N, C-alpha and C positions, 0 to 999 in steps of 0.2 A: 433234828438238828439241821440248820440251814446249810446248803452246799458251801464249800469253802469260798468259792468265787463271789458268793453273795455277802460274805463277811469282810471282804477286802475292797478298798476303793480302787478305781482305775489307776490312780497315781501309785498306790502301793504295789499293784500287780506290775505296773511299768517299771517301778524301782527294783522289784525282784528280778524282772527280766534283764535289766541292765546289770545287776550283780552277777547273774548267770552268764551274761555275755562276756563280762570281764574274766570270769573263771575259765570260760571256754576258749578265750583268745589269749590267755596269759602267755602262751608259748611265743606269740608274735613279738611281744616286747623283749622276751628273753633272747630270741634270735637276733633282734636288732642290736642288743647289747653285745652278744657274742661276736657279731660281725664287726662292730666298731672296734672291739678289742683286737680281733684278728688283724684288722687293717691298721691298727695302732693310731687311730684317729686322735686320741687324747694326747699322745706324746707330740704329735705334729702341731696340735693347737696350743700346746704349752709354750712353744717358741714364740709365736706371734698370732694375733688375730688374723683370720683368713676368710675370704669369700669361699663359697662352695666351689667356684671355678678354680680358685687357687689351690684349694685342698685336693680337688680331684686331679689336678695336674701333678701334685706332689705324690698322690697315692696311685696314679695311673688308673683312675677309675672314671666312670661316666659322670659328667657334671650334674645332670638332672637327678640321677639316682643318688648321688652323694648329697645333694641338697635335701632330698626327701629324708635320707638317713639322719642328717644333721638336725632337721626340724623335729624328727622323732626324739632325738637325744635332748633337744631343748625341752620338749614336753615332759621328758623323764626327769628334768632337773640336773642333767649331767653336763650340759653345754648351755651357754647363753648367747643370745643374738643381739647385736648392736648395729642398727641399720642393716647393711648387707654383709656384715662380718660376723664370724662365729669365734667363740673363745670358751675355754673350759670354765665350768662353774667351780666353786670351791670343792665340791665332792669329786668332780672329775679330776681336778688337779691333784688332790691329796691321795686318792685311791686308784687312779687309772692311768697315771703317767709313769713311765718306766723308771724315771730318776727318783721317784718318791720312795721314802723308806717304808711306806705303807701300801705299796703297789699290790693290787689284787688281781692283776691280769692273768697270772698263771693259774690261779684258782678258778677264774671265770673260764679259761680255756679248758680246764679239766671238766668243768660242768658241761661245757659245750660238747665235749667228747662222749658224754653219757647220753647224747641224743638218741643214738641207735638202740641202746638197751631200753630206754623209755618207750620207744615205738613198739617194743615187744611186751609191754605191760599186760595187755589183755591175755596173751598166752601164758605169761608168768603167773597171773592170778588164777587161771584155770589149772595150771600144773602145780602151783605151790612153790615154785623155785625158778631160778634163772633158765631162760631158753636161749640156747646158743652158747657162745663163749663169753663168760663173765669178764668184766674189766680186770686187767692185771694190776698188781701192785708194782709200780715202777718209779723211776726217778721223777717223772713229771708229777706224780701224785705227791711225792715228798716236797717238791718245790711249791705245789699248791698249798700244802699244809703250812709251809713257811709264810705264805701270804696271809692266811687267816690268823696264824699264831702271832704275827707281828702286831696285830691290833689287840688281840685278846690277852697276850702275855702280861701287859701292865695291870689289867684288871685282875687276873689270876693272882699275881704276886701281892697286890694290895689287899686281897681278901684273906691272905694267910699270915699268921703270926710266925715270922721266921727268926724271932729274937733268940731262941734257944736251939735252933736247928744247926747242926754241924755236918751231918752226913745225909745226903739225899740220893735216892735212886729214882730215875725216870724210866719207865718201861714203854717201849715203842716211841722213842723220842723224835723220830723223823729228823727234821732240821734242827733239833736241839733248842728251839726257840724258848721253850719254857725253862729248860735246864739253865740256859744262859741268863735268862731274866732273873731266876732265883739266885744264881751266882753273883750277878751284878748287885742285886738288892741286899744280899747278905754276904759280905766279903770274907767271912770266916768259914763259909761252907765249902765242902768238897762234894761234887756231884758226879754220879756215874749214870751214863745213858746207855741202856741196853736196847739194841735195835737189830732187826734181822740183817743178815749179812748182805743181802741184795740191796739194801737201802743205806747201809752204814757208811758208804763212801761220802755221801752228801752230809751225813751227820759229822763225820770227821772234818770235812772241809769247812763246815759252819763253825765248829769249835776252833779250828786253826785260825780262821779269819777273825774270830772274836778277840784273840789275845788272852783268852782265859784257859788255855790248854793246861796250865799248871794246876788248876782246880777242877776242871771238867774233863773227864775221860770217857771214851767210848768203848763199850764192850759189845762185840759182835756175836750174834748167835740167836738161837731160838729161845727167847725168854718165856715162851708159853710152856716149855717143857723142863727147863733147867732149875736147879736148886738156887734160890736167891740168897741163901745164907741164913744165919741165926743171929738175931739181935744185933744186926749190923747197921741199921739205918734209923734216923730220927723221923724221916718223912719219905714216903713212897708215893709217886704220882704216876697215874696212867691216864692218857687222854685219848678218847675215842677208841679204846681197846675192847671194852666189854661187849659192845655191840657188834664187833667184827668177828667174834669167835663163838663157838657153841656155848650154851648156858653152863654145861658141866665144866668146860674149860675155864670159863670166867670165874666160877665158884672156886675151882682149884687154884686159880691165880690169886684170888683173895686169901685163900688159906695159906699159901706160901708167902704172901706179903705179910700176913699177920705174924708168921714165924720169924720173918726177917726184920721186924721192927723191935726196937727197944721198948721197955715199959714206958707208957705215955707217948710212944711214937704214933704218928698219924698216917693213915692211908687216905689219899685224896683221889677220888674218881671224878674225872672231868668229861662230861657227856652232854649230848642233846637228850633231854629227859621228857618223855611223854607225861601227861597228867595221869593220875592214878587210874582213871577209867579208860585211859589209852585213846581218848577221842580228840586230842589236840595237845598243844597248839598246832595249827596247820603246818608250819614249816617242819615241825618234829614228826608229824605223821607222814609227810612227804619224804623225810629222811629215812623213816622206817621202810617205806616202799623202795627207796634207793638201795638200802641194805639188801632187801629181798631180791632186787634185780641183779645184785652182785654175787650173792651166795645163799644157798639154802641154809647155811649154818649161822647166818647173821641175824640178830634180833635186836630191835630197839628196846630199851628199858624204860620203865616208869620210875619216878623217884621212890615210890614205895617198894618196888621190886629190888632196886639196888640196896635200899636200907635193909630190907629183909635178908638179902644175901649176905650183907656185911655182918648183921647181927648173928646169923647162923654160923659164921666163922669166928665169932668171939669178940667182934669190935663193939665198943660202947660209946656213949655220948655222941651218937651220930647226928649230924646236922646237915641240912641242905642250904647251900649258899648260892643264890642266884647271881650271875655275873651280869647285872643290868648295865646297859640296855640290851644286851644280846639275849638270845634264847638259851644260852648255855648255863650250866650250873655246876657247882662243886658239891660232892657229897663227901664229907670228912668224918672218919671214924677213928677212934683211939684204941690202941692195944692197952689192956689193963696193966 
């Protein structure tokens, strides 16, 4: 067999090198975005087009360095340049200005805060668990959850038939974005959001601000341990919960959810799902590493693993519903 380098053209090797370079330097683009969000570049540019000098004066930053950052944001498609002035692109305006309903800045800041744990990935892989102090679950994380949920909630609601749903339970609801979206889409529903006590104040604030407090209530406590009731709900939803707890706890949660559903009631699992062979997609494998950096007890799931766990607890007619164009999916199972 000929050596590999003899079977590839110089152009193919150069293309592979470029792909490798992009993988090796991906953190550079990330840090440029993190910095722009921390400086609130996009909110400033949303008011009026500015030159780099004008923006640097506004931000109290260096003019030349600010121009380099702006040029990088143009290359990313987040900012546009017209002669010497810069302005937000459509993506920058919709997702990165603080006045937008779909602002993602708090989520990006949370990702930026995981920089230090990722620097310890080598030691984490050697040890098999987090090295040092894992990131804490705090209000900043709940606010970041609200950013992502604001975009995904309409997709989630449209993927579910809510016509016969009257009683809903969301476990680990965080900012209650999904619970509120369900309540808005199905006016006859009553929704209970169970959330850990340390995060439930933001949940309560979100419900109060929504004007839906008469149909959406917050129940504080450890939903991983408590009884969820018997035949009390038509639909139970948990988002990014299974991957954050030990496998045995996840299966027990599915068991208690099964008992809490009425006949033909549905359990909806909302997660980043690995392929069945666990080799992708890349963002999902990176999410699995992120879970490992945070806790030895966190494990990413494949679609087959969730389906198998639900079947073992008695759920039937299980289906996987991709929330395109995102990499998230719903796995929906029914209680007989």
